[in-house]
C-alpha positions as CSV (number, residue, x, y, z in Angstrom):
1,M,-55.1,9.5,59.1
2,R,-52.2,11.8,59.9
3,R,-50.8,8.2,61.8
4,F,-50.9,6.3,58.7
5,W,-49.3,9.1,56.5
6,L,-46.3,9.1,58.8
7,L,-46.1,5.3,58.7
8,F,-46.2,5.7,54.7
9,A,-43.4,7.9,54.5
10,Q,-41.1,6.1,57.2
11,T,-41.6,3.5,54.8
12,V,-41.1,4.8,51.6
13,T,-37.5,6.2,53.7
14,I,-36.4,3.3,54.6
15,A,-36.9,1.6,50.6
16,L,-35.1,3.8,49.2
17,G,-32.5,3.7,51.9
18,I,-32.1,0.3,51.2
19,Y,-31.9,0.6,47.4
20,V,-29.0,3.3,47.4
21,V,-27.4,0.8,49.6
22,V,-27.5,-2.4,47.8
23,A,-26.8,-0.5,44.1
24,A,-23.7,0.9,45.7
25,L,-22.3,-2.2,47.3
26,R,-24.1,-5.0,45.9
27,P,-25.5,-3.7,42.4
28,A,-25.6,-7.3,40.7
29,W,-28.5,-8.2,43.0
30,L,-30.4,-5.6,41.1
31,G,-29.3,-7.1,37.4
32,R,-27.0,-3.6,36.9
33,A,-23.3,-3.6,35.9
34,P,-21.2,-1.0,37.9
35,V,-20.8,2.2,37.6
36,Q,-17.8,4.2,39.2
37,V,-17.5,7.7,38.5
38,G,-14.4,9.6,39.8
39,I,-11.6,11.9,39.1
40,G,-7.8,10.3,39.4
41,P,-5.8,7.6,37.9
42,D,-7.6,5.4,40.1
43,H,-11.2,6.0,39.1
44,A,-13.1,3.2,36.4
45,V,-15.6,3.4,33.4
46,P,-17.3,0.8,32.1
47,M,-16.2,-1.4,29.4
48,L,-17.1,0.0,25.8
49,Q,-17.2,-2.3,22.7
50,T,-14.2,-1.1,20.1
51,P,-13.8,-2.4,17.0
52,A,-11.7,-5.6,16.0
53,G,-8.2,-5.2,16.6
54,S,-8.8,-2.6,19.0
55,S,-8.1,-2.4,22.8
56,A,-10.8,-1.2,25.5
57,S,-10.4,2.6,25.7
58,G,-10.5,2.3,21.6
59,S,-6.7,2.2,21.2
60,Y,-5.1,0.8,17.8
61,R,-2.0,-0.1,20.0
62,D,-2.5,-4.3,19.5
63,A,-2.4,-3.5,15.9
64,A,0.4,-1.6,16.2
65,G,2.4,-3.9,18.1
66,R,1.9,-6.6,16.0
67,A,2.9,-4.8,12.6
68,M,5.7,-2.3,13.9
69,P,8.7,-4.7,14.2
70,A,8.3,-6.0,10.9
71,V,8.7,-2.3,9.2
72,V,12.0,-1.1,8.7
73,N,13.8,1.9,8.0
74,I,15.8,2.4,5.0
75,L,18.9,5.0,4.4
76,T,20.4,4.3,0.9
77,S,23.6,6.8,-0.1
78,K,24.8,6.9,-3.9
79,A,28.1,8.8,-5.1
80,M,27.0,12.6,-6.8
81,H,29.3,11.9,-9.7
82,E,32.5,10.1,-10.2
83,A,35.7,11.5,-9.2
84,H,38.3,12.2,-12.0
85,P,39.9,9.1,-13.6
86,L,43.6,11.3,-12.8
87,L,43.1,11.8,-9.0
88,K,43.1,7.9,-8.7
89,D,46.2,7.7,-10.0
90,P,49.0,6.8,-7.6
91,F,51.5,8.9,-9.0
92,F,49.0,12.1,-8.3
93,K,48.4,10.7,-5.0
94,R,52.1,11.1,-4.2
95,F,51.5,14.7,-4.6
96,F,48.5,15.3,-2.7
97,G,48.2,12.3,-0.4
98,D,45.2,12.5,2.1
99,K,44.0,16.2,0.8
100,M,42.8,13.9,-1.8
101,P,39.1,15.5,-2.7
102,P,36.0,13.2,-1.4
103,Q,33.6,12.1,-3.2
104,E,30.0,13.6,-3.1
105,Q,27.6,10.9,-1.1
106,M,23.4,11.3,-1.4
107,A,22.0,10.1,1.4
108,S,18.2,9.3,1.1
109,L,15.7,8.0,3.5
110,G,12.9,5.3,2.8
111,S,10.8,2.3,4.5
112,G,10.2,-1.1,4.3
113,V,8.2,-4.1,5.4
114,I,10.0,-8.0,5.8
115,V,7.7,-10.0,3.8
116,S,9.4,-12.9,4.9
117,G,11.7,-14.7,7.4
118,E,14.1,-15.5,4.7
119,G,14.8,-11.8,4.8
120,Y,12.9,-10.2,1.9
121,I,11.3,-6.7,2.1
122,L,9.6,-4.9,0.4
123,T,9.8,-0.7,-0.4
124,N,9.6,1.5,-3.4
125,F,12.0,1.8,-6.5
126,H,12.1,5.5,-5.9
127,V,13.8,4.2,-2.3
128,V,16.2,2.2,-3.4
129,E,16.8,3.7,-7.2
130,G,20.5,4.4,-8.2
131,A,21.6,3.2,-4.5
132,D,25.2,2.3,-4.1
133,E,24.7,0.8,-0.8
134,I,21.7,0.4,1.5
135,E,21.2,-0.2,4.9
136,V,18.4,-1.7,7.3
137,G,17.4,-0.6,10.7
138,L,14.8,-2.5,12.0
139,A,13.0,-2.1,15.3
140,D,14.7,-3.9,18.0
141,G,18.0,-1.6,16.9
142,R,19.8,-4.1,14.6
143,K,21.3,-2.6,11.3
144,A,22.5,-4.9,8.7
145,P,23.7,-4.1,4.5
146,A,20.4,-5.1,2.5
147,S,21.1,-5.8,-1.7
148,V,18.6,-5.5,-4.1
149,V,17.0,-8.8,-5.7
150,G,15.1,-6.8,-8.6
151,T,12.7,-3.9,-9.0
152,D,9.8,-3.2,-11.3
153,P,9.6,0.8,-11.7
154,E,6.1,0.4,-13.4
155,T,4.4,-0.4,-10.0
156,D,7.4,1.9,-8.1
157,L,8.4,-1.5,-6.2
158,A,11.1,-3.1,-5.0
159,V,12.9,-6.3,-3.1
160,I,15.7,-5.9,-1.3
161,R,17.4,-8.8,1.3
162,I,19.0,-9.2,4.4
163,K,20.9,-11.6,5.7
164,E,19.3,-11.8,9.5
165,K,18.1,-14.4,11.6
166,N,14.8,-14.1,14.1
167,L,13.1,-11.8,12.1
168,P,9.9,-10.2,12.6
169,V,7.3,-10.9,9.7
170,I,4.1,-9.2,8.7
171,V,1.2,-10.9,8.1
172,L,-0.4,-10.0,4.4
173,G,-4.2,-8.9,4.7
174,D,-6.7,-8.6,2.0
175,P,-7.0,-5.7,0.3
176,D,-10.3,-6.8,-2.0
177,K,-12.2,-7.3,1.2
178,A,-11.5,-3.8,2.3
179,R,-13.5,-0.8,2.2
180,V,-13.9,2.7,1.8
181,G,-14.3,3.8,5.9
182,D,-12.2,1.5,7.4
183,V,-9.7,2.3,9.9
184,V,-6.3,1.5,8.9
185,L,-2.8,2.9,10.0
186,A,0.3,4.0,8.2
187,I,4.1,3.2,9.6
188,G,7.3,4.2,8.2
189,N,9.8,6.8,9.5
190,P,8.9,10.6,8.3
191,F,11.9,13.0,8.2
192,G,13.7,10.4,9.6
193,V,12.8,11.0,13.3
194,G,12.3,7.6,13.7
195,Q,9.7,4.5,13.5
196,T,5.9,6.6,13.2
197,V,2.4,5.2,13.2
198,T,-0.4,7.6,12.0
199,L,-4.0,7.1,11.5
200,G,-6.7,7.3,9.4
201,I,-9.1,5.5,7.0
202,I,-9.2,4.3,3.6
203,S,-10.6,7.0,1.6
204,A,-10.8,5.6,-1.9
205,L,-9.8,2.1,-3.4
206,G,-8.9,1.9,-7.1
207,R,-7.4,5.0,-8.1
208,N,-6.0,4.8,-11.4
209,N,-5.3,7.4,-14.0
210,L,-2.7,9.4,-11.6
211,H,0.0,9.3,-13.4
212,I,2.2,8.4,-11.1
213,N,3.0,4.2,-11.9
214,H,2.6,2.8,-15.1
215,F,0.3,0.7,-13.8
216,E,-1.8,1.8,-11.1
217,N,-4.7,0.4,-8.7
218,F,-4.1,2.4,-5.6
219,I,-5.6,2.3,-1.8
220,Q,-6.3,6.1,-1.0
221,T,-6.5,7.5,2.7
222,D,-6.1,10.6,4.8
223,A,-3.1,9.1,7.0
224,A,-0.6,11.1,7.3
225,I,2.5,10.1,5.1
226,N,5.6,12.1,4.6
227,F,8.7,12.6,3.1
228,G,10.7,8.7,4.4
229,N,7.3,6.9,4.8
230,S,7.6,6.0,1.2
231,G,7.9,1.8,1.5
232,G,6.4,1.5,4.9
233,A,3.2,-0.2,5.6
234,L,-0.4,0.8,5.7
235,V,-2.3,-1.9,8.0
236,D,-5.3,-2.5,9.2
237,T,-6.7,-2.9,12.5
238,R,-5.4,-6.1,13.2
239,G,-1.9,-5.3,12.0
240,N,-2.1,-7.3,8.6
241,L,-0.6,-5.5,5.8
242,L,-3.2,-4.0,3.3
243,G,-0.2,-1.9,1.0
244,I,3.0,-0.7,0.5
245,N,2.4,3.3,0.7
246,S,3.8,5.0,-2.3
247,A,2.8,9.0,-2.8
248,I,1.2,11.8,-1.7
249,Y,-0.6,14.5,-3.2
250,S,0.8,17.8,-1.9
251,Q,1.6,21.0,-3.2
252,T,3.9,21.8,-0.4
253,G,5.9,18.4,0.2
254,G,3.7,17.8,3.1
255,S,1.0,15.1,4.1
256,V,-2.6,17.3,2.9
257,G,-4.6,13.8,3.9
258,I,-4.4,12.3,0.2
259,G,-1.8,9.6,-0.2
260,F,-1.6,6.1,-2.0
261,A,-0.7,3.0,-1.0
262,I,0.2,-0.1,-3.4
263,P,-2.6,-2.8,-2.4
264,V,-0.9,-6.1,-1.2
265,S,-2.5,-8.3,-4.0
266,T,0.1,-6.6,-6.4
267,A,3.4,-5.9,-4.3
268,K,2.8,-10.0,-3.5
269,T,2.4,-10.7,-7.6
270,V,6.0,-8.6,-7.8
271,L,7.8,-10.1,-4.7
272,D,6.8,-13.7,-6.1
273,S,7.6,-12.8,-10.2
274,I,11.3,-10.8,-8.7
275,I,11.8,-13.9,-6.1
276,Q,11.2,-16.3,-8.9
277,H,12.7,-14.9,-12.8
278,G,14.7,-12.2,-10.9
279,Q,12.3,-9.3,-12.8
280,V,8.2,-9.4,-12.9
281,V,7.0,-10.9,-16.1
282,R,4.1,-9.6,-17.6
283,G,2.0,-10.4,-20.6
284,W,1.9,-8.0,-24.0
285,I,-0.2,-7.8,-27.1
286,G,1.4,-4.8,-28.7
287,V,-1.6,-2.3,-28.9
288,E,-1.3,1.4,-27.5
289,S,-5.5,2.2,-26.1
290,Q,-7.4,5.3,-25.3
291,D,-10.0,5.3,-22.4
292,I,-13.6,6.1,-25.0
293,T,-15.2,9.0,-23.1
294,P,-19.0,9.8,-23.6
295,E,-17.9,12.9,-26.0
296,L,-15.6,10.7,-27.8
297,A,-18.5,7.9,-28.9
298,D,-20.7,10.8,-29.5
299,N,-18.2,12.2,-32.3
300,F,-17.2,9.3,-34.0
301,G,-21.0,7.2,-33.2
302,L,-19.3,4.2,-31.3
303,G,-22.5,3.6,-29.9
304,R,-20.9,2.3,-25.9
305,D,-19.2,5.4,-23.9
306,H,-16.9,2.9,-22.1
307,G,-14.6,0.6,-22.9
308,A,-10.7,0.7,-24.4
309,I,-10.3,2.1,-28.2
310,I,-7.2,0.7,-30.3
311,A,-5.4,3.9,-31.4
312,G,-2.7,1.9,-32.6
313,V,-1.2,-1.9,-33.4
314,V,2.8,-2.7,-33.6
315,R,3.1,-4.6,-36.7
316,G,4.3,-7.8,-35.9
317,G,2.9,-8.0,-32.7
318,P,0.7,-10.7,-30.9
319,A,-2.5,-8.4,-31.6
320,D,-1.6,-7.7,-35.1
321,R,-1.1,-11.6,-35.9
322,A,-4.5,-12.4,-34.3
323,G,-6.5,-10.1,-36.9
324,M,-7.2,-6.8,-34.6
325,R,-6.7,-3.7,-36.0
326,P,-7.3,0.2,-35.1
327,G,-10.4,1.5,-34.2
328,D,-11.8,-2.0,-32.9
329,I,-12.8,-1.6,-29.3
330,L,-11.8,-4.2,-26.7
331,V,-14.4,-5.2,-24.9
332,A,-13.4,-8.0,-23.0
333,V,-10.5,-9.9,-22.0
334,Q,-10.9,-13.6,-21.1
335,G,-14.5,-12.7,-20.0
336,K,-13.7,-10.3,-17.8
337,K,-15.3,-6.6,-18.8
338,V,-12.7,-3.8,-20.1
339,T,-14.2,-0.7,-19.1
340,S,-11.1,1.7,-19.1
341,T,-7.6,1.1,-20.7
342,S,-6.6,0.6,-17.1
343,D,-8.7,-2.2,-17.0
344,M,-7.1,-3.4,-20.4
345,M,-3.3,-3.0,-19.2
346,N,-3.9,-5.1,-15.7
347,F,-5.6,-7.7,-17.4
348,I,-3.4,-8.6,-20.3
349,A,-0.5,-7.9,-17.9
350,A,-1.5,-10.9,-15.5
351,L,-1.9,-13.2,-19.0
352,P,1.5,-15.5,-18.7
353,P,3.5,-15.3,-22.0
354,G,3.1,-17.5,-24.3
355,G,-0.5,-18.7,-23.7
356,K,-3.6,-18.1,-25.7
357,A,-6.1,-15.6,-24.6
358,R,-9.8,-14.5,-26.4
359,L,-10.4,-11.1,-26.6
360,T,-13.6,-9.5,-27.4
361,V,-13.8,-6.9,-29.6
362,M,-16.4,-4.3,-31.1
363,R,-15.7,-3.5,-35.1
364,K,-17.9,-1.6,-36.8
365,N,-20.6,-2.4,-34.1
366,H,-20.5,-6.1,-34.7
367,E,-18.9,-7.9,-31.8
368,S,-16.0,-10.8,-32.4
369,T,-13.5,-12.8,-30.7
370,L,-9.7,-13.0,-31.2
371,D,-7.7,-16.0,-30.3
372,V,-4.1,-14.1,-29.4
373,T,-1.4,-15.9,-28.2
374,I,0.2,-13.5,-25.6
375,G,3.6,-12.3,-25.6
376,R,6.4,-11.1,-22.9
377,R,6.2,-7.0,-22.3
378,P,9.5,-5.9,-22.9
379,R,11.0,-4.7,-19.7
380,Q,10.8,-1.0,-19.1
381,T,13.7,1.1,-18.2
382,P,13.9,3.6,-15.4
């Protein structure tokens, strides 16, 4: 019996030894992937599944590499005040010579995104507002003067242009497919330190009523955005442009994880209109409105707790001519449901001036339809 037991133990020992050798040298024979463990620069680890656009190590360098060349630095300067006319007179120059007091200049930093091979760059209006000179620094080291093609203060967007060849152009993404929790990268020139990439997620979509711009539909992100990032790119994990970084919520002036970007869908509309018309053309009906709140609905017996109540109508304007009256509740524009004043403004602004639109209103708990000839929204001054 002892002899058989020794033979069994020796057989098991040999089998285990063979298994260990095969597992180490020929793991494929056992249907297993190699697992190498070690310390130092030469050790390998198994490949992990990673999100689209990221590398095997969980890096987003591919997305950053696609987008960074198209993100530019913008340096603007403007005179603080005009010199006194007498100081420009040749007679006085004879006495002062080269000791004439220099005109003070104020410099400002920002970012922009190249969206066309023809040199068109999207940035924020507040980056180039009032600038006398604009210089664009490309990621490849080139520098070029830029001119303003057009601005849109109501969305805080501007289009500038440089005359350079072989420009990198960013790929436009689809913000309508973006979801809260998606990973995003913010690219810009914070504090003038140079091109910088920060990582975060989409914290919220469709943010409005922030009283930053007249038309608001922000993408909120916790990717760090600081002074100098304005006008830069918010991109997805494939390096496609989702938005133009525009503002932050901060009590200190630095990033606290609440940043806002203008969706590229809005930016593209502004870009096309500025290139075609030199300015943004929007629809207008001539009303003042107010959001309906549950308290307002209860106090006035409105019968609904959402929509836009018409607080005022411009005399002789499109809405007035169509029969709209103060107290009406606008519930739909061309069949699109209006839940807030922001909805109403965005829907009407998207309508082409001169065309007719069907607006649905509630008046004394009765629904009616008005056909309104859309006017052209007056250009807003900064």
